[in-house]
N, C-alpha and C positions, 0 to 999 in steps of 0.2 A: 060585517066585516071582524074578521079576527085582528088583535094586537097582539104582536109575537115578538120576541126576543129570543137571538140565537146566540148561543154561548159555545165557544172554541178556543183554543188556546194559540192554534195555528191560522196566522192571517189569510193566507192562501183558500184554506176550507172555510172559514167564517164566512169572505167576502163571495166564494161560491153558493155558499146556503142563503144568505141574504139573498143574490140575484134570483135564486129558484123562488125564494119565500116571495120576492116584490113581484114576480111575473105570476103569481097565481092570483085571479080574481077575487077569492076568499080571504086574502089579508089585504087589511085595511092599512096595517103599516108594521113595518120590521124593523127593526136595530140590534146591534150588537155588543157583545160584550166579549175582551180577551182573556177572563177567568171568571172562576165562581165568586171571588170575593166581591168584585166590581158587578157582576151580576147581581148579587144578595143585595148590594146597596140600591141597585135599580128596582129589583123587586120591591124591597121597603119604602121605596117612593110611591112604586104603584099600590102596596097595600094604604099606603097612609093617602092615598088620592081617593080610594074607594074605587068599585067596580064600574060605576059611572063617571069617574075622573077622568081629567086629561091625561096622565100619567098611567092610566091602567094597562094590564097586560094579562091576555087573554089564557097564553098556553108559553111555553119557553121549550124551544129545542135546544137541547143540552149533550153537549160531547161527555164523555167517562172519565177518560184518562186525562188529565189536568194536571199541571205542577200546584201544590198545596191543596185544597180543598177540592177534590173532585166532584164529579158529577152525580154521583151513586150519594156524596154526604150532603149535597147540596138538595137533590132531592128528599133526602131526610128529614133536614130543615125545614124545606118547606112544608112537608106532610104536618109539621106541628103549628102551624098556622090553621087560624080559625076558616078563611076563604083565600087558600093557593091558587096559583094558576095552574094550568093545567101541563103536563110533561111529554115531551117527546124527547126520546134518548137518539142521538144520530150519532153512530161509533163505529170505528172500524174493527172493533170486536163483538166477536159471535159469544162470548163464554159469561157475560153478564146480564144475559135476556130474563132470568129466572129471578134473579134481585132486583130489576126494573119492574117487572111486572107484580113483584111483593110491593114495591112502592108506588103501585098504583098508576104505574104510565101509561099513557094513552097508548103509545105506539114504540116500535125498537125499529129504526130505518139504519141498514147498513151503509156504511161508507164504501165505493164512492157512490154518491149520494142519484138515484134515477130520478128524474120529472116525475114519470109516472109512481114511482112508490112513494115519494115526496108527498105526494097530490092525495093519496089514500089516506097518510096520517093526517093531514090538513083537514080531509073531509070528516074523518071520526073525529078530531079537535072539535070541529065547527058544530058536529051534530051532538055532542056531550053538552058543549056551552049551550047550545038553545036547547037543549030540554033540561039542565039542570034548573032545579027551583029558583025562583025569583025570590030574590032576597029583600024587602022594601029599602027602599033608601029614606033614610029619616033626616030631616035640618040635625046639626051637632047641637047637642044639650049644651047651653053655655055653663050650667052647674056642676057637670060631672063632665070627667073625661075617662075613654074606655080603656081597658087594660085588656092585656091577654096573660092567662096564666094555664099554662098545660092543656092548649087549645080552648080556653072556656074563656069567653070575654065577661069582663067584670066593668062596673062603672063605680069609680072614685069621685067623690064629692070635693069639688076645688077649694072649697073653705076647710078641709080637713089636712090639707096638706100645707107643711110648715115650711117647707123650701124644695129646692130642684137642684139638680147636681148635672154639670155637663158630662157627658161620655160620648165624644165625636159627634156623630149622627144621630145620636141616642140622648135620652135623658134620665134620671132615676128621679123618682116622685117620691119624696119622704112623708110619712104621716105618722101619727103617735103608735098605729099598729102594726107598719112596718113599711116596705119599700115595695116599688113597682119600676121596670123598666120600661120605657115606651120607645117608638121608634120616631121620634118628634127631635130637631135640635132647639138646643135651648132659645137661642135667637127668637122663635118661632112662639113658644111659649111664652118668651119677654113680651111680646107685642099682644099676643093675645090676651093675657093678662094682666096689662099694666093699670088698666081701669078697675080691676079688682083688688089692688092694692100690693101686688108683687112687684119689688122691683130687684133689680140688679146690683148687687153689690161686689162682685167679683167677676172676670171671667167664665169662673166654673160655678156661680151660684147664684141664684134668682131665690128671693126669699119675701114672704108674707108678712108683710109688715104685722099685722095684728097678732103676728105669733113670736114677735122678737120680744124675751121677756126683760135684757138687758142690752146697753149700749156702752160698750169698754174702752177705756184710753189708759195704755200701758206704753210709756217711753216712745210717743209719736206713732203709734199702732192703732189702728181702731179693730175692732171685733163685737161681734153681736152673739147673745147667748140666744139658741133657737130651739126650744123643747130637748134643754141639756145638752146640744151640742153647741160648741163655742165654734163661730165661722169666722174666720179672717175677710175683712172688707179693704178693698184695694185703695191707694189713694184717690184715683181716679171718681171711686164712686162716694167716698166718704162725706163730702160735703154736701152732695144731693140727701143722702141717706138721713144726716143729721138735720136737715131742712124739713124733710118728710115727716122726722119722728115729732120736731119742735112742732108743726102743724099740726097733727093727730093729737097732741096732749093737750094742745090750746084750742081747737076747735070743738 
């Protein structure tokens, strides 16, 4: 059964679309988003969850005219992901069909939405989902983290990561060779990598203890030098960091 996300900034239209989706037996679950930004956050969680995960989304039913990021913009962004959900446009405007199918949309449904027409779009999405090549699901590799770059998935060794910076729901991984942005909150990486020698030194920074070259004290402030970058240590984390560094030097 399909897991669907409906995106429309007009609440009555969104509620009607969700009603019709939930009435179709091929839809296992359907949830709504009031704009493209909210939808993108939800889709990011789905991609982190993986195709078989509890947050997964198979198909997005997407309005075009929305404030800020519109539906076509969102579809272009999704096209850059390695495993994006299918897209069905649901709109009151006929003039964007060419752009929609250029973006590999499954279907283009005009408002007001007829039950029979939506059912055909759902049938197409279900058929495409069921005939898509099966991608094997592997257990996460604890020694590496996958990053996306231009639609290509690469694997970065955790031991090469010097520190991590928080960017909202994202995190930027820093290595000696460069940086990579991943759709994982800093708090998740802190929990995942605590046993691998990573420690929180600030609300925005997670640092690998083995890459700390210096601990600096200056007029009551504490900082560390990591790969030639000086990072501030917040007061609440300073004592824990000093204790951890002392234990490493005496063990």
